[in-house]
Kinemage of the C-alpha trace (Angstrom):
@kinemage 1
@onewidth
@group {chain A} dominant
@subgroup {mainchain}
@vectorlist {calphas} color= white
{ca met a 1} P 173.730 145.344 -95.751
{ca ala a 2} L 171.226 144.385 -92.723
{ca glu a 3} L 168.241 144.711 -95.357
{ca lys a 4} L 170.086 142.841 -97.593
{ca glu a 5} L 170.822 140.003 -94.787
{ca lys a 6} L 167.018 140.060 -93.514
{ca glu a 7} L 165.287 139.708 -97.058
{ca ile a 8} L 167.679 136.437 -97.506
{ca thr a 9} L 166.712 134.970 -93.984
{ca glu a 10} L 163.142 135.611 -94.896
{ca asp a 11} L 163.595 133.841 -98.265
{ca val a 12} L 165.036 130.491 -96.364
{ca ile a 13} L 162.394 130.742 -93.922
{ca asp a 14} L 159.864 130.565 -96.910
{ca val a 15} L 161.485 127.705 -98.842
{ca asp a 16} L 161.785 126.020 -95.271
{ca ala a 17} L 157.859 126.591 -95.114
{ca lys a 18} L 157.366 125.389 -98.852
{ca ile a 19} L 159.027 122.248 -98.078
{ca ala a 20} L 157.968 121.598 -94.709
{ca asp a 21} L 154.412 121.974 -96.650
{ca ala a 22} L 155.276 119.898 -99.421
{ca val a 23} L 157.187 116.937 -97.211
{ca ala a 24} L 153.965 116.403 -94.662
{ca pro a 25} L 151.439 114.529 -96.289
{ca ala a 26} L 154.505 112.023 -97.402
{ca val a 27} L 155.636 111.786 -94.117
{ca ala a 28} L 152.200 111.640 -92.431
{ca ala a 29} L 151.374 109.106 -95.055
{ca ala a 30} L 154.468 106.919 -94.261
{ca leu a 31} L 153.982 106.809 -90.539
{ca lys a 32} L 149.823 106.144 -91.223
{ca ala a 33} L 151.437 102.765 -93.125
{ca asp a 34} L 153.891 102.031 -90.240
{ca arg a 35} L 151.055 102.384 -87.982
{ca glu a 36} L 148.548 99.952 -90.417
{ca ala a 37} L 151.567 97.743 -90.883
{ca val a 38} L 152.414 97.167 -87.193
{ca ala a 39} L 148.567 96.658 -86.109
{ca gln a 40} L 148.124 94.327 -88.761
{ca ala a 41} L 151.058 92.528 -87.517
{ca glu a 42} L 149.838 92.111 -83.867
{ca ala a 43} L 145.912 91.645 -84.976
{ca asp a 44} L 147.738 88.663 -87.114
{ca glu a 45} L 149.202 87.427 -84.440
{ca lys a 46} L 146.355 87.765 -82.368
{ca glu a 47} L 144.791 85.792 -84.666
{ca ala a 48} L 147.774 82.950 -84.964
{ca ala a 49} L 147.263 82.610 -80.886
{ca lys a 50} L 143.881 82.395 -80.649
{ca ala a 51} L 143.448 79.538 -83.496
{ca gln a 52} L 146.291 77.853 -81.544
{ca leu a 53} L 144.741 78.233 -78.468
{ca asp a 54} L 141.347 76.872 -79.895
{ca leu a 55} L 143.160 74.051 -80.981
{ca leu a 56} L 144.556 72.897 -78.082
{ca ala a 57} L 141.347 73.836 -75.702
{ca asn a 58} L 139.237 71.424 -78.307
{ca ala a 59} L 142.000 68.539 -77.642
{ca ala a 60} L 141.649 69.417 -74.075
{ca thr a 61} L 137.978 69.080 -74.181
{ca glu a 62} L 137.941 66.142 -76.504
{ca ala a 63} L 140.081 64.639 -74.014
{ca ala a 64} L 138.298 65.563 -71.159
{ca thr a 65} L 134.874 64.022 -72.679
{ca glu a 66} L 137.345 60.826 -73.175
{ca ala a 67} L 138.411 60.583 -69.777
{ca asn a 68} L 135.045 61.544 -68.138
{ca ala a 69} L 133.847 58.737 -70.310
{ca glu a 70} L 135.913 55.931 -69.185
{ca met a 71} L 135.776 57.298 -65.376
{ca arg a 72} L 131.825 57.133 -65.555
{ca glu a 73} L 131.866 53.779 -67.016
{ca arg a 74} L 134.400 52.544 -64.355
{ca phe a 75} L 133.275 53.279 -61.759
{ca gly a 76} L 129.448 53.648 -62.573
{ca val a 77} L 129.152 57.211 -62.437
{ca pro a 78} L 125.243 58.105 -62.484
{ca glu a 79} L 124.221 60.142 -65.786
{ca asp a 80} L 122.370 63.032 -63.634
{ca val a 81} L 126.055 63.723 -62.225
{ca glu a 82} L 127.630 66.950 -63.696
{ca asp a 83} L 131.139 66.598 -65.199
{ca asp a 84} L 132.526 68.611 -62.876
{ca lys a 85} L 131.229 66.840 -59.750
{ca leu a 86} L 133.129 63.242 -60.622
{ca asp a 87} L 135.863 63.985 -58.663
{ca glu a 88} L 133.572 64.765 -55.886
{ca trp a 89} L 131.456 61.952 -56.375
{ca ile a 90} L 133.926 59.448 -56.832
{ca ala a 91} L 135.933 60.672 -53.347
{ca gly a 92} L 132.212 60.372 -52.073
{ca gln a 93} L 131.796 56.930 -52.706
{ca asn a 94} L 135.565 55.855 -51.493
{ca lys a 95} L 135.808 57.541 -48.377
{ca ala a 96} L 134.467 56.422 -44.978
{ca lys a 97} L 131.099 57.172 -43.656
{ca gly a 98} L 131.277 59.155 -40.747
{ca arg a 99} L 135.234 60.074 -39.466
{ca pro a 100} L 138.182 59.615 -41.833
{ca leu a 101} L 139.877 56.182 -42.730
{ca ala a 102} L 143.350 57.496 -43.087
{ca pro a 103} L 144.641 60.658 -41.454
{ca ser a 104} L 145.609 63.733 -43.885
{ca ser a 105} L 147.493 65.307 -41.141
{ca gly a 106} L 150.815 63.884 -39.965
{ca ala a 107} L 151.375 62.248 -43.437
{ca pro a 108} L 154.787 63.615 -45.327
{ca glu a 109} L 154.214 66.642 -47.656
{ca ala a 110} L 153.667 66.009 -51.548
{ca asp a 111} L 157.005 66.606 -52.625
{ca ser a 112} L 156.611 69.989 -55.175
{ca thr a 113} L 159.698 68.524 -57.728
{ca arg a 114} L 158.010 65.055 -58.217
{ca ile a 115} L 156.104 64.459 -61.284
{ca ser a 116} L 153.456 61.955 -60.936
{ca val a 117} L 151.148 60.103 -63.507
{ca gly a 118} L 147.751 59.623 -62.892
{ca ser a 119} L 146.192 56.149 -63.343
{ca glu a 120} L 143.023 54.749 -63.262
{ca phe a 121} L 143.777 53.464 -59.535
{ca asp a 122} L 144.260 56.970 -58.100
{ca his a 123} L 140.611 57.825 -56.913
{ca val a 124} L 140.607 54.132 -55.206
{ca asp a 125} L 141.634 53.587 -51.366
{ca thr a 126} L 144.316 51.432 -50.500
{ca phe a 127} L 141.927 48.938 -48.620
{ca asp a 128} L 140.114 48.796 -51.619
{ca leu a 129} L 142.280 48.383 -54.215
{ca ala a 130} L 144.013 45.365 -52.221
{ca leu a 131} L 140.356 43.978 -52.109
{ca arg a 132} L 139.691 44.539 -55.619
{ca tyr a 133} L 142.919 42.774 -56.068
{ca glu a 134} L 141.899 39.378 -53.850
{ca thr a 135} L 138.583 39.347 -55.127
{ca met a 136} L 139.652 39.199 -59.205
{ca lys a 137} L 141.784 36.034 -57.796
{ca thr a 138} L 139.112 34.315 -55.574
{ca phe a 139} L 136.776 34.571 -59.168
{ca gly a 140} L 139.718 33.262 -60.955
{ca gly a 141} L 140.858 36.329 -63.081
{ca gln a 142} L 144.833 37.096 -63.040
{ca pro a 143} L 145.057 41.252 -61.992
{ca ser a 144} L 147.956 43.212 -64.784
{ca asp a 145} L 151.695 44.005 -63.528
{ca arg a 146} L 150.170 47.668 -63.489
{ca phe a 147} L 147.725 46.767 -60.856
{ca leu a 148} L 149.879 45.477 -58.561
{ca gly a 149} L 152.934 47.709 -59.183
{ca ala a 150} L 150.091 50.109 -58.130
{ca leu a 151} L 149.388 48.178 -54.984
{ca ala a 152} L 153.480 48.305 -54.322
{ca asp a 153} L 153.498 51.903 -54.395
{ca arg a 154} L 150.925 52.001 -51.897
{ca ala a 155} L 153.150 50.150 -49.717
{ca gln a 156} L 155.511 52.223 -49.939
{ca lys a 157} L 153.545 55.263 -49.547
{ca met a 158} L 152.338 54.227 -46.611
{ca ala a 159} L 155.440 53.151 -44.814
{ca gly a 160} L 156.638 56.527 -45.200
{ca glu a 161} L 153.185 57.935 -43.323
{ca glu a 162} L 152.159 58.819 -40.007
{ca asp a 163} L 148.957 58.674 -38.132
{ca thr a 164} L 148.322 61.279 -35.581
{ca leu a 165} L 146.187 59.561 -32.532
{ca tyr a 166} L 144.833 61.628 -29.474
{ca ile a 167} L 145.356 58.820 -26.401
{ca lys a 168} L 147.467 60.336 -23.789
{ca asn a 169} L 145.355 63.062 -22.166
{ca gly a 170} L 144.134 64.508 -25.345
{ca gln a 171} L 147.560 65.209 -26.596
{ca ala a 172} L 148.431 64.510 -30.510
{ca val a 173} L 150.597 61.129 -30.438
{ca lys a 174} L 152.635 60.476 -34.069
{ca val a 175} L 152.625 56.634 -34.768
{ca pro a 176} L 153.801 54.804 -38.317
{ca ala a 177} L 150.751 54.786 -40.409
{ca ile a 178} L 152.223 50.362 -40.106
{ca asp a 179} L 152.112 48.482 -37.229
{ca trp a 180} L 154.171 45.627 -37.967
{ca ala a 181} L 153.187 44.201 -34.660
{ca ala a 182} L 149.981 44.281 -35.808
{ca val a 183} L 150.356 42.360 -39.120
{ca lys a 184} L 152.986 39.932 -37.986
{ca pro a 185} L 151.253 36.420 -38.899
{ca val a 186} L 149.904 34.201 -35.721
{ca pro a 187} L 150.784 30.674 -35.432
{ca leu a 188} L 148.266 28.766 -33.801
{ca thr a 189} L 148.959 25.712 -31.351
{ca thr a 190} L 147.904 22.392 -31.288
{ca glu a 191} L 145.123 22.955 -29.118
{ca glu a 192} L 143.851 25.944 -30.608
{ca leu a 193} L 143.823 24.342 -34.223
{ca arg a 194} L 141.613 21.188 -32.849
{ca ala a 195} L 139.365 23.691 -31.126
{ca glu a 196} L 138.844 25.639 -34.203
{ca asn a 197} L 138.182 22.547 -36.014
{ca gly a 198} L 135.733 20.855 -34.111
{ca arg a 199} L 133.843 23.873 -33.647
{ca pro a 200} L 130.841 24.333 -36.337
{ca gly a 201} L 131.318 27.405 -39.142
{ca ala a 202} L 134.685 27.463 -37.292
{ca asp a 203} L 137.432 30.260 -38.843
{ca lys a 204} L 140.232 29.028 -40.843
{ca thr a 205} L 142.708 27.561 -38.920
{ca ser a 206} L 145.635 29.390 -40.540
{ca asp a 207} L 146.146 33.369 -40.438
{ca val a 208} L 145.241 35.039 -43.602
{ca ile a 209} L 148.801 36.859 -43.177
{ca ser a 210} L 151.805 34.098 -44.002
{ca lys a 211} L 155.144 34.292 -42.746
{ca his a 212} L 155.901 34.648 -46.392
{ca gly a 213} L 153.443 37.317 -47.463
{ca tyr a 214} L 155.056 39.468 -44.264
{ca glu a 215} L 158.118 39.120 -45.075
{ca gln a 216} L 157.410 40.148 -48.877
{ca phe a 217} L 155.231 42.896 -47.695
{ca arg a 218} L 158.185 44.166 -45.709
{ca lys a 219} L 160.683 44.471 -48.631
{ca val a 220} L 157.933 45.863 -51.145
{ca ala a 221} L 157.304 48.509 -48.270
{ca gln a 222} L 160.996 48.951 -47.834
{ca lys a 223} L 161.353 49.000 -51.480
{ca thr a 224} L 164.197 46.564 -51.367
{ca glu a 225} L 162.279 44.041 -53.809
{ca leu a 226} L 160.789 45.461 -56.822
{ca met a 227} L 159.493 42.000 -58.337
{ca phe a 228} L 155.920 42.345 -58.342
{ca ser a 229} L 155.054 40.185 -61.189
{ca thr a 230} L 152.459 37.446 -60.517
{ca asp a 231} L 154.974 35.285 -62.908
{ca ala a 232} L 158.099 36.254 -61.235
{ca gly a 233} L 159.475 33.938 -58.123
{ca phe a 234} L 158.875 37.048 -55.798
{ca gly a 235} L 154.798 36.799 -56.137
{ca asp a 236} L 152.102 38.527 -54.843
{ca glu a 237} L 151.515 36.729 -51.348
{ca trp a 238} L 152.117 40.432 -49.846
{ca val a 239} L 149.125 41.668 -50.478
{ca pro a 240} L 146.544 40.298 -47.752
{ca thr a 241} L 149.321 41.789 -45.779
{ca leu a 242} L 148.823 45.399 -46.995
{ca met a 243} L 144.554 45.134 -47.084
{ca asn a 244} L 145.031 44.167 -43.405
{ca ala a 245} L 147.888 46.408 -42.593
{ca gln a 246} L 145.354 49.328 -43.694
{ca leu a 247} L 142.717 47.535 -41.627
{ca trp a 248} L 144.299 47.980 -38.501
{ca arg a 249} L 145.044 51.343 -39.414
{ca thr a 250} L 141.298 52.035 -39.855
{ca val a 251} L 140.917 50.570 -36.393
{ca arg a 252} L 143.384 52.356 -34.710
{ca leu a 253} L 142.126 55.545 -35.802
{ca asn a 254} L 138.172 55.015 -35.255
{ca ala a 255} L 138.457 53.087 -32.136
{ca ala a 256} L 138.363 55.663 -29.372
{ca val a 257} L 138.338 53.315 -26.407
{ca leu a 258} L 141.099 50.647 -27.541
{ca gly a 259} L 143.932 53.215 -27.703
{ca leu a 260} L 143.565 54.185 -24.117
{ca phe a 261} L 145.317 51.011 -22.597
{ca glu a 262} L 148.355 49.022 -23.074
{ca gln a 263} L 147.810 46.336 -25.744
{ca phe a 264} L 150.202 43.127 -26.234
{ca glu a 265} L 150.711 40.301 -28.742
{ca met a 266} L 149.808 36.623 -26.463
{ca pro a 267} L 152.388 34.075 -27.476
{ca ser a 268} L 149.838 31.265 -26.297
{ca gln a 269} L 146.044 30.738 -25.626
{ca pro a 270} L 145.276 31.444 -22.600
{ca tyr a 271} L 147.964 33.181 -21.783
{ca val a 272} L 148.868 33.770 -18.064
{ca leu a 273} L 150.884 37.249 -17.843
{ca pro a 274} L 152.975 37.687 -14.758
{ca thr a 275} L 152.453 41.482 -12.616
{ca glu a 276} L 153.659 43.162 -9.473
{ca ser a 277} L 151.620 42.801 -6.597
{ca thr a 278} L 152.424 43.408 -2.836
{ca asp a 279} L 155.496 45.702 -2.514
{ca pro a 280} L 158.056 44.775 0.114
{ca thr a 281} L 157.875 46.171 3.624
{ca ile a 282} L 159.511 49.095 4.681
{ca tyr a 283} L 161.175 49.066 8.406
{ca lys a 284} L 163.447 51.363 10.689
{ca val a 285} L 167.259 49.463 10.437
{ca pro a 286} L 169.342 49.940 13.164
{ca glu a 287} L 173.072 50.594 12.986
{ca ala a 288} L 174.985 47.465 13.477
{ca thr a 289} L 176.994 47.633 16.606
{ca ala a 290} L 177.035 43.955 17.676
{ca gln a 291} L 179.214 40.860 15.951
{ca ser a 292} L 175.979 38.746 16.921
{ca gln a 293} L 174.515 41.099 14.106
{ca met a 294} L 176.947 40.267 10.951
{ca ala a 295} L 175.417 36.198 11.704
{ca ala a 296} L 173.058 35.309 8.899
{ca thr a 297} L 171.000 34.393 11.404
{ca ala a 298} L 170.612 37.760 13.203
{ca pro a 299} L 170.579 40.532 10.438
{ca ser a 300} L 170.272 43.941 11.179
{ca phe a 301} L 167.572 44.076 8.625
{ca ile a 302} L 163.798 42.629 8.591
{ca asp a 303} L 163.209 40.878 5.326
{ca ser a 304} L 160.056 40.718 3.597
{ca lys a 305} L 158.449 39.068 0.808
{ca ile a 306} L 157.751 41.175 -2.822
{ca gly a 307} L 154.210 39.998 -3.438
{ca thr a 308} L 153.356 38.859 -7.309
{ca ala a 309} L 150.632 37.933 -9.307
{ca ala a 310} L 149.033 36.734 -12.579
{ca ile a 311} L 146.584 37.836 -15.265
{ca thr a 312} L 144.859 35.217 -17.221
{ca phe a 313} L 144.076 36.305 -20.835
{ca ser a 314} L 141.575 33.937 -22.360
{ca ala a 315} L 141.337 35.391 -26.211
{ca gly a 316} L 137.491 35.311 -27.610
{ca lys a 317} L 136.876 35.649 -31.053
{ca met a 318} L 134.479 38.557 -32.289
{ca gly a 319} L 133.497 38.176 -36.387
{ca ala a 320} L 131.719 38.457 -39.154
{ca leu a 321} L 130.603 37.021 -42.451
{ca ser a 322} L 129.317 38.051 -46.000
{ca tyr a 323} L 128.169 37.006 -49.411
{ca trp a 324} L 128.761 38.131 -52.767
{ca ser a 325} L 128.188 36.656 -56.051
{ca glu a 326} L 130.007 36.397 -59.335
{ca glu a 327} L 127.888 38.654 -61.276
{ca gln a 328} L 128.674 41.635 -58.462
{ca glu a 329} L 132.089 41.257 -59.295
{ca glu a 330} L 131.505 41.263 -63.214
{ca asp a 331} L 129.087 44.365 -62.999
{ca gly a 332} L 131.950 46.600 -61.204
{ca ile a 333} L 132.668 45.678 -57.410
{ca ile a 334} L 134.709 48.854 -57.182
{ca ala a 335} L 131.766 50.844 -56.052
{ca phe a 336} L 130.514 47.972 -53.985
{ca glu a 337} L 134.074 47.760 -52.118
{ca pro a 338} L 134.240 50.903 -50.003
{ca gln a 339} L 130.804 49.304 -48.880
{ca ile a 340} L 132.816 46.613 -47.379
{ca arg a 341} L 135.585 49.031 -45.973
{ca asp a 342} L 132.751 50.698 -44.185
{ca gln a 343} L 131.225 47.637 -43.294
{ca tyr a 344} L 133.814 45.760 -41.790
{ca gly a 345} L 136.455 48.181 -40.575
{ca leu a 346} L 134.739 50.655 -39.564
{ca ala a 347} L 132.199 47.606 -37.647
{ca ile a 348} L 135.221 45.821 -36.232
{ca ala a 349} L 136.754 49.493 -34.757
{ca his a 350} L 133.100 49.986 -32.971
{ca gly a 351} L 132.458 46.444 -31.883
{ca ile a 352} L 136.168 46.473 -30.085
{ca asp a 353} L 135.000 49.518 -28.312
{ca glu a 354} L 131.553 48.382 -27.139
{ca ile a 355} L 132.763 44.948 -26.194
{ca leu a 356} L 135.863 46.366 -24.632
{ca ile a 357} L 133.255 48.923 -22.728
{ca ser a 358} L 130.279 46.572 -21.987
{ca gly a 359} L 131.282 42.553 -22.349
{ca asp a 360} L 129.431 40.381 -20.587
{ca glu a 361} L 130.174 36.948 -20.286
{ca thr a 362} L 127.203 35.822 -18.142
{ca thr a 363} L 124.595 33.988 -20.465
{ca ala a 364} L 121.797 34.007 -17.459
{ca thr a 365} L 119.276 36.989 -17.508
{ca ala a 366} L 121.465 38.626 -14.917
{ca asn a 367} L 123.778 40.053 -17.165
{ca ile a 368} L 124.399 43.709 -17.743
{ca val a 369} L 123.606 43.993 -21.483
{ca asn a 370} L 120.181 42.372 -21.895
{ca asp a 371} L 119.279 42.483 -18.300
{ca gly a 372} L 115.910 40.353 -17.975
{ca ala a 373} L 116.707 37.824 -20.596
{ca thr a 374} L 119.197 35.017 -21.592
{ca gln a 375} L 121.948 36.579 -24.139
{ca ala a 376} L 121.906 34.305 -27.516
{ca ala a 377} L 125.278 32.482 -27.721
{ca thr a 378} L 126.113 34.339 -30.787
{ca ser a 379} L 126.005 37.583 -28.911
{ca arg a 380} L 129.635 39.895 -29.388
{ca phe a 381} L 128.997 40.671 -25.672
{ca leu a 382} L 130.393 37.116 -24.854
{ca val a 383} L 133.495 37.648 -25.775
{ca leu a 384} L 135.065 38.937 -22.842
{ca asp a 385} L 133.833 40.846 -19.632
{ca gly a 386} L 134.501 44.263 -20.454
{ca leu a 387} L 135.191 47.688 -18.254
{ca arg a 388} L 131.581 48.226 -17.430
{ca his a 389} L 131.135 44.745 -15.881
{ca gln a 390} L 134.330 45.448 -13.413
{ca pro a 391} L 131.995 48.177 -10.987
{ca leu a 392} L 128.587 46.645 -11.891
{ca val a 393} L 129.492 42.853 -10.738
{ca thr a 394} L 133.073 42.281 -9.777
{ca thr a 395} L 133.531 44.905 -7.591
{ca thr a 396} L 130.183 46.680 -6.342
{ca ala a 397} L 131.383 48.357 -3.932
{ca asp a 398} L 132.583 51.047 -6.920
{ca lys a 399} L 129.494 51.982 -8.414
{ca arg a 400} L 127.377 54.941 -7.079
{ca asp a 401} L 123.861 55.625 -7.788
{ca ala a 402} L 124.038 59.949 -9.247
{ca gly a 403} L 120.922 61.051 -10.225
{ca ala a 404} L 121.139 64.230 -11.404
{ca leu a 405} L 124.471 65.006 -12.533
{ca thr a 406} L 126.744 67.838 -10.786
{ca ile a 407} L 130.172 68.060 -10.479
{ca asp a 408} L 130.656 66.222 -7.239
{ca asp a 409} L 129.856 63.188 -9.277
{ca phe a 410} L 132.758 63.550 -11.031
{ca gly a 411} L 135.269 63.423 -7.587
{ca ala a 412} L 132.943 61.146 -5.772
{ca thr a 413} L 133.245 58.779 -8.831
{ca ala a 414} L 136.974 58.808 -8.573
{ca ala a 415} L 137.583 58.466 -4.990
{ca leu a 416} L 135.630 54.803 -4.955
{ca leu a 417} L 139.290 53.726 -6.921
{ca gly a 418} L 141.012 52.105 -3.909
{ca thr a 419} L 141.053 52.814 -0.336
{ca ala a 420} L 140.714 55.857 0.163
{ca gly a 421} L 140.600 56.638 -3.872
{ca lys a 422} L 144.194 56.185 -3.330
{ca trp a 423} L 144.179 55.174 -7.134
{ca gly a 424} L 142.228 58.070 -8.157
{ca leu a 425} L 144.934 60.613 -6.870
{ca asn a 426} L 146.891 60.748 -10.141
{ca pro a 427} L 144.975 62.874 -13.114
{ca ala a 428} L 147.757 61.744 -15.595
{ca asp a 429} L 146.764 57.875 -14.910
{ca leu a 430} L 143.046 58.444 -14.994
{ca val a 431} L 140.108 58.605 -18.051
{ca trp a 432} L 136.624 59.745 -17.762
{ca leu a 433} L 134.362 57.020 -20.013
{ca met a 434} L 130.967 58.252 -20.993
{ca asp a 435} L 127.923 58.255 -23.144
{ca gly a 436} L 126.930 61.207 -25.431
{ca gly a 437} L 123.914 61.963 -23.221
{ca val a 438} L 126.259 62.330 -20.123
{ca trp a 439} L 128.552 64.496 -22.108
{ca his a 440} L 125.998 67.072 -23.109
{ca lys a 441} L 125.353 67.118 -19.499
{ca ala a 442} L 128.319 67.688 -18.288
{ca arg a 443} L 129.139 70.381 -20.752
{ca leu a 444} L 126.411 72.656 -19.010
{ca leu a 445} L 127.621 72.201 -15.903
{ca gly a 446} L 127.590 75.827 -14.196
{ca glu a 447} L 131.507 74.946 -13.064
{ca val a 448} L 132.380 74.532 -16.957
{ca leu a 449} L 130.021 76.512 -18.986
{ca thr a 450} L 131.304 80.169 -18.391
{ca gln a 451} L 134.975 82.009 -18.532
{ca asp a 452} L 134.555 83.418 -14.850
{ca lys a 453} L 134.209 79.757 -14.528
{ca phe a 454} L 136.647 77.672 -16.645
{ca gly a 455} L 138.690 80.371 -18.484
{ca ala a 456} L 138.646 80.423 -22.102
{ca met a 457} L 137.970 76.548 -22.054
{ca ala a 458} L 134.745 77.418 -20.937
{ca thr a 459} L 131.990 75.359 -23.102
{ca val a 460} L 129.914 78.478 -23.863
{ca phe a 461} L 132.825 79.617 -26.071
{ca asn a 462} L 133.682 76.223 -27.829
{ca gly a 463} L 131.136 74.012 -27.102
{ca gln a 464} L 133.542 71.371 -26.500
{ca leu a 465} L 134.606 69.692 -23.216
{ca gly a 466} L 137.919 67.494 -23.684
{ca ser a 467} L 139.001 67.006 -19.905
{ca leu a 468} L 137.798 67.231 -16.051
{ca phe a 469} L 140.000 67.172 -13.125
{ca gly a 470} L 143.187 67.091 -15.353
{ca ser a 471} L 141.956 64.160 -16.742
{ca pro a 472} L 140.866 63.454 -20.484
{ca ile a 473} L 137.305 62.527 -21.520
{ca ile a 474} L 136.695 59.712 -23.991
{ca val a 475} L 132.985 60.191 -25.526
{ca ser a 476} L 131.755 57.017 -26.976
{ca glu a 477} L 128.989 56.618 -29.535
{ca asn a 478} L 129.387 52.570 -28.167
{ca tyr a 479} L 128.531 53.064 -24.893
{ca ala a 480} L 124.953 52.468 -24.510
{ca leu a 481} L 122.140 54.196 -22.092
{ca thr a 482} L 121.086 52.069 -19.584
{ca ala a 483} L 117.910 51.222 -16.935
{ca ala a 484} L 118.158 52.740 -13.695
{ca asp a 485} L 120.070 50.305 -12.160
{ca gly a 486} L 123.297 50.750 -14.706
{ca asn a 487} L 122.300 47.159 -16.419
{ca ile a 488} L 121.273 47.835 -20.214
{ca asp a 489} L 117.809 46.294 -19.987
{ca asn a 490} L 116.446 43.828 -22.437
{ca ser a 491} L 113.555 45.896 -22.979
{ca gly a 492} L 114.883 49.408 -24.988
{ca gly a 493} L 112.265 51.639 -23.313
{ca ser a 494} L 113.952 51.368 -20.246
{ca asn a 495} L 117.304 52.431 -21.361
{ca thr a 496} L 116.851 56.392 -20.631
{ca lys a 497} L 119.762 57.095 -18.157
{ca gly a 498} L 123.508 57.725 -18.737
{ca ser a 499} L 126.285 56.490 -16.855
{ca phe a 500} L 130.026 57.052 -16.978
{ca leu a 501} L 133.326 55.531 -15.930
{ca cys a 502} L 136.607 56.685 -13.909
{ca val a 503} L 139.059 54.146 -14.802
{ca asn a 504} L 142.811 53.988 -14.322
{ca lys a 505} L 144.628 53.082 -17.355
{ca arg a 506} L 147.298 51.607 -15.337
{ca phe a 507} L 144.832 48.764 -14.421
{ca val a 508} L 143.866 47.759 -17.891
{ca lys a 509} L 145.847 45.495 -20.478
{ca val a 510} L 144.227 44.440 -23.771
{ca gly a 511} L 145.859 40.964 -25.271
{ca trp a 512} L 145.689 40.191 -29.040
{ca arg a 513} L 145.810 36.381 -29.877
{ca arg a 514} L 145.306 37.892 -32.899
{ca arg a 515} L 144.806 41.391 -34.259
{ca pro a 516} L 141.390 42.299 -36.953
{ca arg a 517} L 142.225 40.034 -39.838
{ca ile a 518} L 140.045 40.325 -43.354
{ca arg a 519} L 140.132 37.567 -46.244
{ca val a 520} L 138.261 36.977 -49.352
{ca glu a 521} L 137.381 33.060 -50.356
{ca arg a 522} L 135.919 31.626 -53.338
{ca leu a 523} L 132.823 29.092 -52.492
{ca pro a 524} L 132.844 25.572 -54.243
{ca phe a 525} L 130.262 24.675 -56.447
{ca ser a 526} L 128.989 27.858 -56.576
{ca asp a 527} L 129.910 31.245 -58.029
{ca ala a 528} L 129.823 33.398 -54.905
{ca ala a 529} L 132.460 34.592 -52.656
{ca tyr a 530} L 132.368 35.428 -48.818
{ca ile a 531} L 134.697 38.354 -47.272
{ca val a 532} L 135.250 37.263 -43.492
{ca gly a 533} L 136.599 39.650 -40.931
{ca ser a 534} L 137.028 38.586 -37.258
{ca ala a 535} L 139.716 39.037 -34.236
{ca arg a 536} L 140.551 37.381 -31.130
{ca phe a 537} L 141.072 39.599 -27.840
{ca asp a 538} L 140.847 40.000 -24.180
{ca ile a 539} L 140.766 42.243 -21.473
{ca gly a 540} L 142.589 42.013 -18.358
{ca phe a 541} L 142.700 43.939 -15.222
{ca lys a 542} L 145.734 43.919 -12.674
{ca glu a 543} L 143.418 43.381 -10.099
{ca ala a 544} L 139.762 44.940 -8.827
{ca gly a 545} L 139.347 48.313 -8.107
{ca gly a 546} L 140.862 49.928 -10.739
{ca val a 547} L 137.276 51.262 -12.864
{ca ala a 548} L 134.650 52.810 -10.855
{ca ala a 549} L 131.186 54.315 -12.229
{ca ser a 550} L 128.014 56.238 -11.707
{ca tyr a 551} L 124.591 55.333 -12.870
{ca asn a 552} L 121.304 56.490 -13.061
{ca val a 553} L 122.209 59.902 -14.711
{ca thr a 554} L 119.415 61.970 -16.028
{ca val a 555} L 119.960 63.118 -19.320
């Protein structure tokens, strides 16, 4: 029985083996066919996807080529600029020389959920765009509603931005990008109108910013009006306000000295600003013990007067004028506008600083900016008497000959402010103002150079010197070298010495009769236009002795 079961088992195994041998090739073939089918399907899918990507890539390439060609034509890009460098080249044409015209820090972060649609205006600075608009109108053109809408969008964005200024002891100060006080229109008095009209080459008597345009600009910036068409009742009178708001933004960000001092709008020309003077006298007051002390004629208190004083501000005017032809406009002024912005926006900022530092209304040879020769009647320094004029001319006891610079020179200069240096005691009230040569010498002084003397702020580590004795240092490129007597000599070769000021900021105010303005005008009977930039302002001092100077510094 066992033998029989064994034979049957062997026969079953043999049959299974034969079946397996017979089926295996068919299964293998089927599996192979399935694998090949899957592989072919994957290959077909990849080929279809590649074809689709090639179509998209070709379409994108064609679109990019067309866009680049349009960009080259619009902005006048030279042929030797590679396509991948277009944005960089255009950005380079539209940004200010030296320092940035508008801040990158302090502006609101972009909303990642917002969909932005690019336009032909995206690469153009706000000031350039507004200037372009005004130029087109000047030459008789009619800018499109799309153009005006782009300007309105810039105004609305600007209204939501902030700028970062470093004007209070080196600490960052956030301010709104639009300074509404700076762009408010200025009405001129009858006397001013008469004076302006009676002077050859006088500036236009009315402010380029009109009351109506100012009100329009507020509505546009605050999105309370959306009527931007030049054909509509709303109009485009607000565009010059936007242009000059951006101009003031440029000035405020690039004028290192102006922002140090309190500024205000002069309601008249001239204007007398009341200020405090002598304080009341403090006495010992006895106890009232007799009836006689109750009488008005015999009080316990001894009376004293509160002194008052006044600063008279008489605004002088600085300005510049340039021309260009209609052909320049027709041949693409967009490339020319950044140059205008640089040469006016930055030039006005630096011009204001230079005048505040070294202004001298003296026309005779004994002046501090052209010593040895008379100043030309058109010299910008004649606008006002500036900071250096105080110790060098007004209160000569507040100046000193320094020679080779030492750390003691700074303390000795601050000690000149007021009797026994009483106005130089509070570091928060003071600022050091110096030329570049003195700053380079100061940061090499042993007291600030190494870590053992100046800690982590040692100049050998960071190369910077931002303050001394708790007061900020302002280095201005508009602070010129002088001769050995502290004056700027008419012979340039004599100006090899440095100097610096210690200023008590509470003693200084800047009054504006008209903030910086720019406008574009057509020249009659000529295919040309002009751009004029101007400002009217004055600097005032609470009293003499608020500015001290060290001169003849070896640099």
